[in-house]
C-alpha positions as CSV (number, residue, x, y, z in Angstrom):
1,M,69.4,121.3,141.5
2,F,66.1,122.2,141.1
3,T,63.2,119.3,141.9
4,H,59.6,119.0,140.9
5,P,57.6,119.3,143.9
6,G,55.4,116.5,142.2
7,A,58.5,114.5,142.0
8,R,58.5,115.2,146.0
9,K,55.7,113.8,146.7
10,V,56.3,110.5,144.8
11,K,59.2,110.0,146.5
12,A,57.9,110.4,149.6
13,N,55.2,108.1,148.7
14,I,57.7,105.4,147.7
15,S,58.4,102.6,150.2
16,S,61.1,100.3,151.2
17,T,59.0,97.4,150.1
18,I,58.3,98.7,146.9
19,R,61.7,100.3,146.1
20,A,63.1,96.9,146.8
21,H,60.7,95.8,144.0
22,L,62.2,98.4,141.4
23,D,65.5,97.8,142.3
24,R,65.2,94.3,141.6
25,G,63.4,95.0,138.8
26,A,65.9,97.2,137.3
27,L,68.3,94.4,138.1
28,C,66.1,91.9,136.1
29,L,66.6,94.7,132.6
30,L,70.1,95.0,133.1
31,T,70.9,91.3,133.5
32,A,68.3,90.8,130.1
33,L,70.3,93.0,128.7
34,A,74.0,92.0,129.4
35,V,72.9,88.3,127.9
36,C,71.3,90.1,124.9
37,L,74.2,92.0,123.6
38,I,77.4,90.9,124.9
39,P,77.4,87.7,122.5
40,F,76.4,90.2,120.4
41,A,79.4,92.2,120.9
42,F,81.6,89.7,121.2
43,G,80.5,88.2,118.0
44,Q,81.2,91.6,116.5
45,R,84.5,92.1,118.0
46,R,85.2,88.5,116.4
47,A,83.8,89.5,112.7
48,D,85.6,92.8,113.0
49,V,89.6,91.5,113.9
50,P,90.8,91.1,110.6
51,S,89.3,93.9,109.0
52,Q,89.2,97.0,111.5
53,S,89.4,100.5,110.5
54,Q,90.6,102.0,113.5
55,N,93.2,101.9,116.4
56,P,90.9,102.0,119.3
57,T,93.4,101.3,121.4
58,G,95.8,103.9,120.6
59,F,99.0,101.4,120.1
60,V,101.0,102.9,117.6
61,C,102.8,100.5,114.4
62,Y,104.6,103.5,112.8
63,G,105.2,103.7,109.3
64,C,101.9,102.2,108.5
65,P,100.1,103.7,105.7
66,S,96.4,102.5,106.6
67,N,94.8,99.1,108.0
68,G,95.1,95.8,105.8
69,W,97.6,94.1,103.7
70,H,99.3,96.4,101.1
71,A,101.9,95.7,98.4
72,G,105.4,95.9,99.8
73,P,108.7,96.1,97.5
74,D,110.1,93.4,95.5
75,M,112.6,90.8,96.8
76,P,115.8,90.8,95.5
77,S,114.9,88.0,93.1
78,T,112.0,85.6,92.9
79,A,112.5,83.0,95.8
80,V,110.4,79.4,96.8
81,R,110.9,77.4,99.4
82,T,112.5,79.8,102.1
83,V,111.7,80.8,105.7
84,G,110.6,83.9,107.1
85,V,112.3,85.1,110.3
86,Y,111.8,88.3,112.3
87,F,115.1,89.0,113.7
88,Y,113.3,91.0,117.0
89,P,116.9,92.7,118.0
90,N,116.7,94.8,115.1
91,F,113.5,94.5,114.4
92,K,113.8,93.4,111.0
93,F,112.2,90.3,108.5
94,Y,114.9,88.0,107.0
95,V,114.6,85.5,104.7
96,M,116.6,82.2,104.5
97,G,117.5,80.1,102.0
98,G,115.5,78.8,99.0
99,R,116.0,79.0,95.9
100,S,115.4,81.4,92.9
101,M,113.2,78.7,90.9
102,D,113.5,75.1,90.8
103,G,116.0,73.2,88.7
104,V,120.0,72.8,89.2
105,G,121.8,75.3,90.0
106,N,119.2,78.3,91.2
107,D,119.8,78.1,94.6
108,L,119.7,81.2,96.9
109,T,123.2,81.9,98.8
110,H,122.6,85.0,101.0
111,P,120.4,85.8,103.5
112,F,117.7,88.7,102.3
113,E,117.1,91.5,104.6
114,F,113.8,93.9,104.8
115,T,113.7,96.5,106.7
116,P,109.8,97.7,108.0
117,G,108.6,100.9,108.9
118,T,109.3,104.0,106.8
119,I,111.6,102.4,105.3
120,N,110.6,99.6,103.5
121,T,113.7,98.3,101.7
122,W,115.2,94.8,100.7
123,S,119.3,94.3,100.5
124,I,121.1,91.0,100.2
125,K,123.6,90.4,103.1
126,S,127.4,89.2,102.4
127,A,127.2,86.1,104.6
128,T,127.2,83.1,102.4
129,Y,125.3,79.8,103.4
130,P,127.8,77.0,103.9
131,D,126.4,75.1,101.1
132,N,123.5,74.8,98.5
133,Q,121.4,73.0,100.7
134,V,119.1,75.5,101.8
135,S,115.5,75.2,100.4
136,N,112.7,73.5,102.7
137,M,115.1,74.4,106.0
138,A,113.7,74.5,109.5
139,C,115.2,78.0,111.5
140,G,114.4,80.3,114.4
141,V,116.0,82.9,116.7
142,L,117.8,80.8,119.6
143,T,119.9,82.9,122.1
144,D,124.0,81.2,123.0
145,S,125.9,82.7,125.1
146,G,123.6,86.2,125.7
147,T,123.6,86.6,121.3
148,N,121.0,86.3,119.2
149,Y,121.3,84.1,116.3
150,I,119.3,82.7,113.6
151,Y,119.8,79.3,113.2
152,C,118.3,76.8,110.9
153,V,118.6,73.2,110.4
154,G,118.3,71.2,107.0
155,G,117.6,71.5,103.8
156,S,118.1,70.9,100.0
157,A,119.3,71.3,96.9
158,G,117.3,72.7,93.8
159,G,116.8,69.7,91.4
160,Q,118.1,66.7,93.6
161,S,116.3,64.2,95.7
162,T,118.8,64.0,98.7
163,A,119.0,66.3,101.9
164,T,121.6,67.7,104.7
165,D,121.2,67.1,108.6
166,R,123.9,70.2,108.5
167,V,122.9,72.8,111.1
168,F,124.2,76.6,111.2
169,R,123.5,79.9,112.6
170,Y,123.4,83.3,111.4
171,N,124.3,86.8,113.2
172,A,122.1,89.5,111.9
173,V,124.1,92.2,113.4
174,T,127.3,91.1,112.4
175,D,126.4,89.7,108.8
176,T,128.3,86.5,109.9
177,I,127.3,82.6,109.8
178,E,128.7,79.8,111.1
179,T,128.4,75.7,111.0
180,I,127.1,74.3,114.3
181,P,128.9,70.6,114.8
182,S,125.7,69.0,116.0
183,P,123.4,67.6,112.4
184,W,120.3,66.9,113.0
185,P,119.6,63.1,113.9
186,G,115.9,63.3,112.2
187,N,118.1,62.9,108.6
188,A,119.9,60.2,109.4
189,D,118.8,58.4,106.1
190,G,120.0,61.6,104.4
191,I,116.9,62.2,102.1
192,T,114.8,63.9,105.1
193,L,113.4,67.1,105.2
194,P,112.4,69.0,108.3
195,G,108.6,69.6,109.1
196,G,106.9,72.0,110.9
197,F,109.0,74.0,113.2
198,V,109.2,77.1,116.0
199,A,111.5,78.1,118.8
200,F,109.9,78.2,122.3
201,N,112.1,79.1,125.7
202,N,114.8,78.6,123.1
203,K,115.1,76.1,121.8
204,L,114.5,74.9,118.2
205,Y,111.4,72.2,118.1
206,I,111.2,70.0,114.8
207,L,107.9,68.1,114.3
208,G,107.3,65.5,111.7
209,G,109.5,65.7,108.3
210,F,109.5,64.8,104.4
211,R,110.9,62.1,103.3
212,I,111.7,62.6,99.7
213,N,109.3,60.6,96.9
214,T,108.9,58.2,100.0
215,G,106.5,59.5,102.7
216,M,106.1,61.6,105.9
217,I,107.2,60.9,109.4
218,D,105.5,61.6,112.5
219,T,109.0,62.2,115.5
220,I,109.2,65.4,117.1
221,W,113.4,67.0,118.2
222,E,114.1,69.1,120.1
223,F,117.5,71.6,119.7
224,T,119.4,73.6,122.8
225,P,121.4,75.9,121.4
226,G,125.0,76.7,123.7
227,T,124.8,72.6,124.5
228,N,123.8,71.9,120.7
229,T,122.4,68.9,122.0
230,W,119.6,67.2,120.1
231,V,116.6,65.3,122.2
232,Q,114.3,63.1,120.2
233,K,111.1,63.4,122.0
234,S,109.0,60.6,123.3
235,A,105.6,61.9,122.1
236,H,104.9,61.2,117.9
237,L,102.4,63.2,116.2
238,P,99.0,61.1,115.7
239,V,99.2,61.1,111.7
240,P,103.1,61.4,109.8
241,L,102.8,64.9,107.9
242,G,105.2,67.5,106.1
243,Y,105.1,70.5,105.4
244,I,103.3,72.0,108.5
245,P,102.3,75.1,109.6
246,T,103.1,75.7,112.9
247,A,103.5,78.1,115.6
248,V,104.0,78.7,119.5
249,I,101.2,80.4,121.6
250,F,102.5,80.8,125.3
251,T,103.9,77.2,126.3
252,L,102.0,75.1,123.6
253,I,103.0,74.4,120.2
254,Y,100.2,74.7,118.1
255,T,99.8,72.8,114.2
256,G,97.0,73.7,111.7
257,G,96.7,71.5,107.9
258,G,100.3,69.6,107.1
259,S,101.2,67.8,103.8
260,T,100.3,63.6,103.4
261,W,102.0,61.1,101.0
262,D,99.4,59.1,98.6
263,G,102.7,57.1,97.6
264,T,103.3,59.1,93.9
265,T,102.7,62.6,95.2
266,I,101.7,65.3,97.6
267,H,98.6,66.4,99.6
268,D,97.0,68.9,101.7
269,S,95.3,67.7,104.7
270,N,93.3,69.5,107.6
271,N,95.0,67.7,110.5
272,S,95.7,70.0,113.9
273,F,97.4,69.5,116.8
274,V,99.0,71.1,119.9
275,Y,102.0,70.0,121.2
276,D,102.9,70.4,125.2
277,P,106.8,70.5,125.3
278,V,107.1,70.6,128.7
279,A,104.7,67.4,129.8
280,D,105.8,66.3,126.1
281,S,102.2,65.2,125.0
282,I,100.6,66.0,121.8
283,S,96.7,66.0,121.4
284,T,93.9,67.1,119.1
285,I,92.3,70.0,118.5
286,A,89.2,71.4,116.1
287,N,90.4,70.4,112.8
288,I,91.6,73.2,110.4
289,P,88.3,73.7,108.0
290,R,90.5,74.0,105.0
291,A,92.9,71.4,104.0
292,T,96.6,72.6,103.4
293,G,100.4,72.1,104.1
294,E,103.4,73.8,102.9
295,T,103.0,77.2,104.2
296,P,103.8,79.1,107.6
297,A,101.8,80.3,110.0
298,L,102.2,82.7,112.7
299,S,101.2,83.6,116.0
300,F,99.8,86.8,116.2
301,A,97.5,89.9,118.8
302,F,95.9,92.5,117.2
303,L,96.8,96.1,117.8
304,G,99.4,95.3,121.2
305,G,97.1,92.8,123.0
306,T,97.8,89.6,124.6
307,N,95.5,87.6,122.8
308,Y,97.6,86.1,120.4
309,M,96.5,83.4,117.7
310,M,97.2,81.5,115.4
311,W,97.2,82.4,111.5
312,V,97.7,79.7,108.9
313,M,98.6,81.5,105.9
314,G,97.2,80.4,102.9
315,G,99.0,78.0,101.1
316,G,98.2,74.5,100.0
317,R,98.4,72.3,96.2
318,D,95.3,70.4,95.9
319,A,92.7,72.8,93.8
320,P,91.5,75.2,94.6
321,N,94.3,75.6,96.9
322,P,97.4,77.8,96.7
323,S,95.5,79.9,98.7
324,N,95.5,83.9,100.7
325,E,92.8,82.6,103.1
326,I,94.3,83.2,106.4
327,D,92.6,80.8,108.7
328,I,92.7,82.0,112.3
329,Y,92.7,79.7,115.6
330,D,91.6,80.7,118.7
331,H,92.8,78.8,121.3
332,F,90.6,79.7,124.2
333,S,87.8,78.7,122.4
334,N,89.1,75.6,120.7
335,S,87.8,77.3,117.0
336,W,88.2,78.7,114.1
337,Y,87.5,81.6,111.9
338,I,88.2,82.7,108.2
339,G,90.3,86.4,109.3
340,G,90.5,87.9,105.3
341,Q,92.5,87.3,102.4
342,F,96.1,88.3,101.4
343,L,96.5,90.0,98.1
344,T,98.1,87.2,95.8
345,P,97.6,83.5,96.7
346,R,101.0,81.0,97.0
347,R,102.7,78.4,98.3
348,N,106.2,77.6,100.0
349,F,106.5,81.4,100.7
350,A,108.5,82.9,103.5
351,A,106.5,84.7,106.4
352,A,106.9,86.2,110.0
353,A,105.0,89.0,112.4
354,D,106.3,91.2,114.9
355,Y,103.6,89.2,116.9
356,N,101.3,92.9,116.9
357,C,101.6,95.1,114.4
358,Y,103.1,94.2,111.4
359,V,102.9,90.5,109.3
360,W,105.0,90.5,106.1
361,L,105.3,87.6,103.5
362,A,107.2,87.3,100.4
363,G,108.2,84.7,97.2
364,G,106.7,81.3,96.9
365,Y,105.0,79.9,94.0
366,A,102.0,81.7,92.4
367,S,98.3,80.1,91.9
368,D,99.8,78.0,89.4
369,G,101.7,75.9,91.7
370,V,104.7,76.4,89.2
371,T,105.6,80.5,88.9
372,P,107.9,82.0,91.1
373,L,107.3,85.3,92.8
374,S,109.2,87.9,94.0
375,S,106.3,90.1,95.1
376,M,105.8,90.9,98.8
377,E,103.2,92.2,101.1
378,F,102.4,93.2,104.5
379,F,99.9,93.7,107.2
380,C,99.6,96.6,109.6
381,F,97.4,99.2,111.6
382,P,98.2,102.6,111.7
383,A,99.1,104.7,114.3
384,P,95.9,106.1,115.9
385,T,93.5,108.8,114.6
386,P,93.2,111.4,117.4
387,T,89.4,111.1,118.0
388,A,87.2,114.2,118.8
389,T,86.0,114.9,122.1
390,A,83.4,116.9,123.7
391,T,84.0,120.3,124.6
392,A,82.2,122.4,126.9
393,T,80.2,125.7,124.8
394,P,79.3,128.7,126.7
395,T,75.4,129.4,126.3
396,A,72.6,131.8,127.5
397,T,72.3,128.9,130.1
398,L,75.7,127.9,130.7
399,T,74.7,124.4,129.4
400,P,77.9,122.0,128.7
401,R,77.1,120.3,125.3
402,A,78.8,118.3,122.7
403,T,80.3,120.0,120.0
404,P,79.5,118.1,116.8
405,A,82.3,116.4,115.6
406,P,88.5,78.2,91.7
407,R,90.5,77.4,88.4
408,V,91.1,73.5,87.2
409,R,94.6,72.0,86.4
410,P,96.8,69.7,86.8
411,T,98.5,69.2,90.5
412,P,102.3,70.0,90.1
413,A,104.6,66.8,90.7
414,P,106.0,67.1,94.1
415,R,109.2,68.5,94.1
416,P,111.5,68.7,97.4
């Protein structure tokens, strides 16, 4: 390489002491830049996460038209008080139970199946629920003898003030339902609906619950498939709650919000907890910044990553709720931030995620807290767009260069 003669003279006169000072100065400069820029870059990443406009990791989400929220095809029926389940063996989204509207005789009798990706279609399955008490159930995917099932617990019928303790499981591959002869002990009084719920370590956990038109409870129950056994855990919720947004991240169960009872009706809350099912201990975390309840929470990590966070999806009934705001909890920093909004405010709807690519939601009560919805939405990231790369272009000097390239309204009466 050609070097100017003056540069050689300067280099020859730099002593080891001077060089040490120069090196130290360069290190200090780099450290200062890191201190200033890394937090800024992290903040930019955090602010940008919910609305990324590209896929920097190259992780492919097939069938995604563009990043963000999209309106999907309507369900076969309006549906409220359903449960959304992602059935990972066949990569499909299921809406379990619920009713088409409030009142007697509107209970849904079959599971709804949504096939995502490029197909994006709904179908009503042939399997029939064992009874009509299918609103406000607790459901999750569990495995028994190598076969995956959607287990569902409890529930109530439209227009009724009683609840069931029944347990059934749905084989989504064979489209069959069977009742499990191991009723939920948490509904010994016949009026208790399950609260927050999540499947973890091949067990179904139920946190809290709603004693219809009476109050909330603080118990925690654990169900194990195969042996079909129930265990009441020693830990209790610090506050009795029902309809709790609940999600599992790694080995811990997190909650954000939940419903309270004032003696007359249901209200939203911002209570937030973390439960360790192995240690059987519970403690508070930073409260979700807005009160909510009667809505799902999901575990999701962006773009094929492993930094899973809890997404609390809209919901709530106290004005200005129902909401479409997504509140995201970062368990590493014990902090919350707003992750944007989905399209239509709603509560008591079904939602699920495939952990990295897609989030689906469907049905629920509209923003008036009364009108049932059939609309569905999905969130996704597209397949990566090819990025232009620098290419060597012949020139006279053979030098490579890059080629340019809120409404006021009455609070609805509580409905189980």
